[in-house]
N, C-alpha and C positions, 0 to 999 in steps of 0.2 A: 676587626671583623668586617666593618663597613668598607674599609679600604680594600680588603681581600675580595669582597663581593664586587667592588667597582672594577678591580683589575680583571675580573673574569667575565665582565659583560662583553657580549659580542660586539665587535667593531665591524659594522657592515659597510663595505665599500661598493657603491653601485658602479658597475662597469659602464663605460661610455664609449665603447668601440675601440678599435685599434688605432694606432697612430696614423695610419694611412687614411682611415675614415675621417678622423678629426681634421687632418690637413685638407682633405677634399671639401669638407663642410666649411672650413674657414675660407678656402679659396673661393667657394661659391658666394659666401657672404661679401667678400671683398669685391668680387665681380659685380654683384648687384649694386653695391654702393658706388662703384666706379661708373656704371652705366647711368645711375640716377644723377650723380653729380655732373656728369658730362651734359645731360639734358638740362639740369639747372643752370649750368654755365651758359648754355645757349640762350635760355629765356631771360636770365638776369641782365643780359646785354640789350636784347631787342624789345623786351616787354614794354618799358616806358616809351620807347620810340614809336612802337606800333600804336599804343593807346593814344599818344599825342597826335599821331598822324590821322587817327580816326576822329579827332575833334574833341577829345576829352580834355578838360581843364586839369592843371596840376593838382588842384584840390580833389577832383574826382579820381585821379590816378592814385593819389595818396590814400584816399578812403578805400579804394579797391585793394591796395596792397595791405592796408591795415586789417581789412576783413579777412584776407587770406591768412595773415599771421594769427589772427584770433581763431580762425578755423583750425589751423595747425595746432594751436595750444589746446583747444577743446578736443581735437582728435587724439592728441597724444595722451590726454588724461583718460579718455574712454578706452583707448588701446591698452593703457596700463592696467585698467580694471578688468577688461574682458577678453584680451587677446588669448590668454591661455584657456579660457572657457570655450571660445569659438574655435580655437586651433590656430597656431601660428601660421601654418601653411595657407589656410583659408584667408586669414587676415592679410597676409602678404599679397595674395592674389587680389583681394578686394581693393587694397590701397593702390596697387599697380594699375588696376583697371580704372580707378578714379583718376589717377594721374594721366592715363591715356585719354580719358574723356575730357579732362581739363584742357589738354593740348588741342583736341579737336574743336572744342567750344571756342577757345580763344583764337583759333586759327580761322574760324568760319563765321562767328557771330559778332555783331557789333552792338547788340542791345545791352545797355548798361545794367538793367536789373538781372538779366540772364548771366552776365559776367560776374555780378556780385554773388549770385547763388553758386556758380561754378567755382569762384575763388574760395568761398567758405567751405564747401563740401569736397572740393577737389584738392589736388596737390599741385601747387603752382610754385615754380622756381623764381621767387621774387628776390632772393638774395644769393650770394655766392656760397653760403653755408646752409646745410640742410636744416630745415625747421619742421619737416614733415613727421608724421607718426611712425615712419619706418625706423627711426633711431632707437627707441626703446626695444624694439624687436631685435634689431641687429646686435645691440649691446648685450642683451640677455643671451642670445644664441652664441655669440663669441665667447662669453664667459663660460658657457656650458661645454663647448667643444674644445676648450684650451686648458692645458694644465696650468695651475697657478703660477709656476715659475716662468711661463712664456706669455702670460696675458699682457704685460706691459708692452713687450715687443710687438705683439700682434695688434694691439690697439694703436700703437704708433704707425704701423703699416696701414691700418684702416684709415687713419686720418691723412696719411701721406697720399694714399690712393685717391681719397676724396679731393685733396687740394690739387693734385696734378690733373685729375679728370675735369675739375671745374675750370682750371686754366685752359685746358685743351678745348673744352666746350665754348668758352668765351672767345678763343681764337677762331673757331669754326663759325662763330656767329657773324663774322665778316664775309662769309661765303656769298650772300646775296649781292653784295657790291661787286664781287668778281664775276658773278653770273650775268650781270648787266652787260659785260663786255662781249658776251656771245649772244646778246639779244633778248635775254630773259628779263622781263620787267621786274623792277625791284620788289614790288608788292608780291609778285608770284614767288620770288626767292624767299621772302620772309615767311609766306604761307608754307613753303617747303620746310622751313625750320620747325614750324609748329607741328607739321606732319612727322618730322623726325623725332620730335619730343614724344609724340604719341607712340611711335614705333618702338622707341627705346623703352618706354613704359611697358609695352606688351612683351618685349624681350625679358624684362625684369620679372614680369608675371610668369612667363614660361620657366625661367630659371628657378624661381621660387618653388615650383612644383616638382623639381628634380628630386627623386627619392634616393638614388643610389649613394650619394655621399654620406647619408645618415641612415642607411639601411640597418646597420648593426645597432645603432642607437635605438631605433624603433623596435628592434627585436629583443632588447634587454628588458623591456617593461614587464614587471611581474614575474620574471624568471627566478627560480631558486638559486641562491648563491652558496656555494660550498665554503665553509669556514675551515681554517687550519686547525691542527691539533685535535682532530677527531670531534669537533663540536658539530652539533646538528645544523643542517642548513636552514636558512630562513628565507622568506620571500622578500625580494627587494621592494621597498616602498615605491609607489607609483611616482614617476618623474615625468615632467613635461618634455616631450621630444623637442629638439631645437627647431624642427620644421613641422 
């Protein structure tokens, strides 16, 4: 009897949008990762050079990078606890704005205490691989908008996009040297890269606010689901939208 009761229990499947919506959401996540990694590739090459040219010792530069990584670790922990409470869309926007602010501060400010604060609270591309709190958001959203059979392939593309974008960003980091041939001072060219870092972060912020790819996902919250074989419909449990 117990087994009969178990087989008759309603199996509720929460709809997550059509295949086109899922693909659009996945492409948006890959785009944002690619833009961020391109920006990190830029900074990973020039950051140490810029700080050394500003007169900071190797030890000071090491401390600054360590503070940045500690800030990323703390931010990732906080995001893991509260991102769904705050809303992933808002959290993405906040992180992207902090990333943009970090680029502006490091491009314009030479005060070491200010740089330490910006490194801890901001998003600084100190390494070729992303250590920022964006990662847990990306990975949670990718898993939600992808069928289980396709997740491994999508995560492979996610990492491939990141690697290629980082390499391209590192290549473009040599642009200031080329610009000196047309009369632009090297320092100005380097500041231009920090400005590009900030602009890319703002593009990520704007892309994260795009609602269309996940519109159907957002519309499924709390909707009644019709069950087969004449069973009564039930309300879908609340799920966290991917954006």
